[in-house]
C-alpha positions in Angstrom: 4.4 -17.1 12.1 5.6 -17.1 8.6 3.5 -14.6 6.3 1.5 -15.8 3.5 1.5 -12.2 1.9 3.4 -9.3 2.1 2.1 -5.8 0.5 2.1 -2.3 1.0 -0.5 0.9 0.6 0.2 4.7 0.5 -1.6 7.6 -0.4 -0.3 10.0 -2.8 -1.0 13.8 -3.6 -3.2 14.4 -6.4 -0.8 17.0 -8.4 1.6 14.3 -8.6 -1.1 11.5 -10.6 -0.2 13.0 -14.0 3.8 13.7 -13.5 6.4 11.8 -15.9 8.2 10.9 -12.7 5.2 9.2 -11.1 4.3 7.6 -14.4 7.9 6.3 -15.0 8.4 5.1 -11.4 4.8 3.4 -11.6 5.9 1.5 -14.9 9.4 0.5 -13.3 7.4 -0.9 -9.9 4.9 -3.0 -12.7 7.7 -4.4 -14.8 10.0 -5.5 -11.4 10.9 -9.0 -11.3 10.9 -8.9 -7.5 6.7 -9.4 -7.3 7.7 -13.2 -8.1 4.8 -14.0 -10.8 4.9 -11.4 -13.3 2.2 -8.7 -13.4 0.6 -9.0 -16.7 -3.2 -8.8 -16.2 -4.7 -5.5 -16.6 -7.8 -4.1 -15.0 -9.2 -0.9 -14.5 -12.0 1.1 -12.4 -13.4 4.0 -14.5 -14.3 7.3 -13.2 -17.9 7.7 -12.2 -20.0 8.0 -15.4 -17.1 7.1 -18.2 -16.7 3.9 -19.9 -13.7 1.8 -19.5 -10.8 2.4 -21.9 -10.0 -1.1 -22.1 -11.0 -4.4 -21.0 -9.3 -6.3 -18.5 -6.8 -9.1 -19.8 -3.6 -10.3 -20.4 -0.8 -7.7 -21.8 2.7 -7.8 -23.2 4.9 -5.0 -21.9 4.9 -3.1 -24.5 1.4 -3.0 -24.1 1.3 -2.5 -20.7 3.3 0.4 -20.9 1.5 2.1 -24.0 -1.9 1.7 -22.2 -0.9 3.2 -19.0 0.6 6.2 -20.5 -2.8 6.7 -22.7 -4.7 6.3 -19.8 -2.9 9.1 -18.0 -3.8 10.9 -21.1 -7.6 10.9 -20.4 -9.8 11.5 -17.6 -11.7 8.3 -18.0 -10.0 6.0 -15.6 -10.0 6.4 -12.1 -8.0 3.2 -11.2 -5.4 1.0 -12.8 -4.4 -2.3 -11.8 -1.9 -4.9 -13.2 -1.8 -8.7 -11.6 0.0 -11.9 -12.1 -3.6 -13.3 -12.9 -7.5 -12.2 -13.0 -7.8 -15.0 -9.9 -7.0 -13.7 -6.4 -5.3 -16.7 -4.4 -2.4 -17.2 -2.4 0.0 -17.4 -5.4 -1.5 -13.7 -6.2 0.3 -10.4 -6.8 -1.0 -7.4 -7.7 -0.2 -3.3 -8.3 -2.9 -0.7 -8.1 -2.8 2.6 -8.8 -5.4 5.8 -8.9 -5.2 7.8 -11.8 -7.7 10.4 -10.9 -9.4 11.3 -7.6 -13.4 9.9 -8.0 -16.1 12.4 -7.0 -17.3 9.6 -4.1 -13.7 8.5 -2.9 -10.8 10.2 -1.0 -8.8 13.6 -1.1 -5.7 11.6 -2.1 -4.6 9.2 -4.4 -3.9 5.2 -3.3 -1.6 3.0 -4.3 -1.5 -0.3 -2.9 0.0 -3.7 -3.9 0.1 -7.5 -2.7 2.7 -10.2 -3.3 3.2 -13.9 -2.2 5.7 -14.8 0.5 7.5 -17.0 -1.9 10.1 -16.7 -4.2 12.5 -15.8 -1.2 15.0 -14.6 -3.5 13.2 -11.6 -4.5 11.7 -10.4 -0.9 14.5 -7.7 0.0 14.6 -6.5 -3.8 11.0 -6.3 -3.4 10.8 -4.2 -0.5 13.6 -1.8 -2.2 11.4 -1.3 -5.3 8.2 -0.3 -3.0 10.2 2.0 -1.0 11.9 3.9 -3.9 8.8 4.1 -5.2 7.3 5.8 -2.2 10.2 8.2 -2.0 9.9 8.9 -5.9 6.1 9.1 -6.2 6.1 10.6 -3.5 4.0 9.4 -1.0 2.9 11.4 2.0 1.8 8.5 4.4 1.7 4.3 4.2 2.5 1.1 5.2 4.5 -2.1 4.6 3.2 -5.2 5.9 2.8 -8.9 6.3 -0.2 -10.9 6.7 -0.7 -14.3 7.8 -3.3 -15.0 5.2 -4.2 -13.5 1.8 -7.6 -12.7 2.7 -6.2 -10.6 5.6 -3.6 -8.6 3.3 -6.2 -7.8 0.9 -8.2 -6.5 3.6 -5.1 -4.2 4.7 -4.3 -3.1 1.2 -7.6 -1.8 0.5 -8.7 -0.7 4.0 -11.9 -2.8 3.6 -13.1 -5.9 5.9 -13.2 -9.5 4.4 -15.5 -11.9 6.1 -14.6 -15.5 5.7 -17.0 -18.3 4.6 -17.2 -19.2 8.3 -18.3 -15.8 9.5 -15.1 -14.1 10.9 -13.2 -11.2 10.0 -10.1 -12.1 7.6 -8.0 -9.2 9.4 -7.1 -9.5 12.9 -7.8 -5.8 13.4 -10.7 -5.5 11.6 -11.8 -2.9 14.2 -9.0 -0.8 12.6 -9.4 -1.4 9.1 -13.2 -0.3 9.5 -12.1 2.9 11.2 -10.0 3.6 7.8 -12.5 2.7 5.5 -15.2 4.9 7.6 -12.9 7.6 7.2 -11.1 7.0 3.8 -11.9 10.4 2.6 -9.5 11.7 5.4 -6.6 9.4 5.1 -3.8 11.1 4.2 -4.9 14.4 5.4 -6.5 14.3 8.7 -5.6 11.0 9.6 -2.9 8.2 8.8 -2.6 4.5 8.5 -2.4 2.8 11.7 1.4 1.2 11.9 2.5 -1.8 10.5 5.8 -3.5 10.2 7.2 -0.7 8.1 5.5 2.8 8.4 6.0 5.8 6.8 5.0 9.1 7.8 5.6 13.0 6.2 7.6 14.8 8.1 4.5 17.0 9.0 3.1 13.9 10.7 6.4 12.9 12.3 6.6 16.0 13.9 2.8 15.9 15.3 4.1 12.7 17.0 6.9 14.6 18.8 9.3 14.0 16.2 12.0 10.9 15.1 13.4 10.7 18.2 10.6 10.3 20.2 9.1 7.4 17.9 12.7 5.5 18.2 12.5 6.2 22.0 8.9 4.8 22.5 8.8 2.3 19.6 12.5 1.0 19.3 12.3 0.0 15.7 14.9 -1.7 14.1 15.5 0.7 10.8 14.6 4.1 11.0 15.8 6.3 7.6 14.7 9.5 5.8 12.2 9.0 2.6 11.6 11.5 0.5 9.0 13.6 2.2 9.0 11.9 5.2 10.6 8.9 7.5 10.0 5.4 7.5 10.1 2.8 10.6 10.9 -0.7 10.1 10.1 -2.4 13.1 12.2 -5.8 12.7 15.0 -6.3 10.6 13.6 -8.5 7.7 10.0 -9.7 6.8 10.9 -13.1 8.3 9.9 -11.5 11.8 7.4 -9.3 10.7 4.7 -11.2 12.5 7.0 -12.3 15.6 6.2 -11.0 19.3 8.6 -8.2 19.2 7.0 -7.0 16.2 3.9 -7.2 17.6 4.9 -5.5 20.6 6.5 -2.5 19.0 3.4 -2.3 16.4 1.1 -1.7 19.3 3.7 1.0 21.4 3.4 2.6 17.6 -0.5 2.4 17.8 -0.7 4.2 21.5 1.9 6.8 20.3 0.0 7.9 16.7 -3.2 7.6 18.6 -4.0 11.3 17.8 -3.6 11.0 14.1 -5.4 7.7 13.9 -8.9 7.4 12.5 -11.3 6.6 15.5 -12.4 2.9 15.8 -15.1 1.0 17.8 
C-alpha cells in the first residue's frame, strides 16, 4: 500500500521552548524545501485568556521569521502553525509547535508535521530534516509515520480521532488514538506514543523496555541509531515499505514490548 501522507509528532521539554537553539531549529525546519509545497500560511492558538498576536494568513519568509521570534518573546501564544495553505487536503503540508504550555494541555510541549507523499525527490531529505530537528530540539519521545489517508495522518499527528462522513474512524487504530487523547497530559512523562514506522524514545524509556538490544531482538528494526537524548528505531529501510506487512508485523511486536509505557486503551 502506498502512503498518502507522511508525518511526525514529538514531545519537547518545557524548558527548551524559548531557547535560541529550538527557535533556530524550528525556523530551519519551517524553511526547508523538503516539505514539497512551501509553508507560507501562518496560524496560531492563543493562550487561554489572551488575544492572538496576528491574524492567520500568508507570510513571506522574512515575515515568518520575524513573527516567530516576536511570538517567542511574549506569553500570549500557545501554538504556532505554518502550512502550505489554509485548506487541509491531500496536498497539504503543515508544521506546528507549542510555544507555551496551556493550562488545559499536556505537561510537555508538542510539535508535529505533515507532508504529502509527493514530491518523491524530497522525501529522504524531509526525514533527515525531521530527525535533525528532533535531535537538536531536543525531543524526549515521538514518532515518524506514514498513513494511507490524509485524515488518518491528521488523527495521528494531533492524537485526536477524526470521524469520516460515512461514520467510520479515519485512523486504523482509533483505540490507540483515543488512549493518547484521553491521557494527553501524561504523554511524554508517564506514557509514550504507540510505536510507528519510526519511533524515538529517550534513553530512560528505552531502559524501561529492557534496553536497545532487547528492542532490536524483539522488533528487528532496519535502522537503529542514537538520536540526541534517546534512540531512534525505524522498522524498514524506506517510506515505500512503511505500510508493508513486514512493517506492520514489526510495529505490532514493538507495541507488545512497549505496553508498560503505553496509555491504556479500550
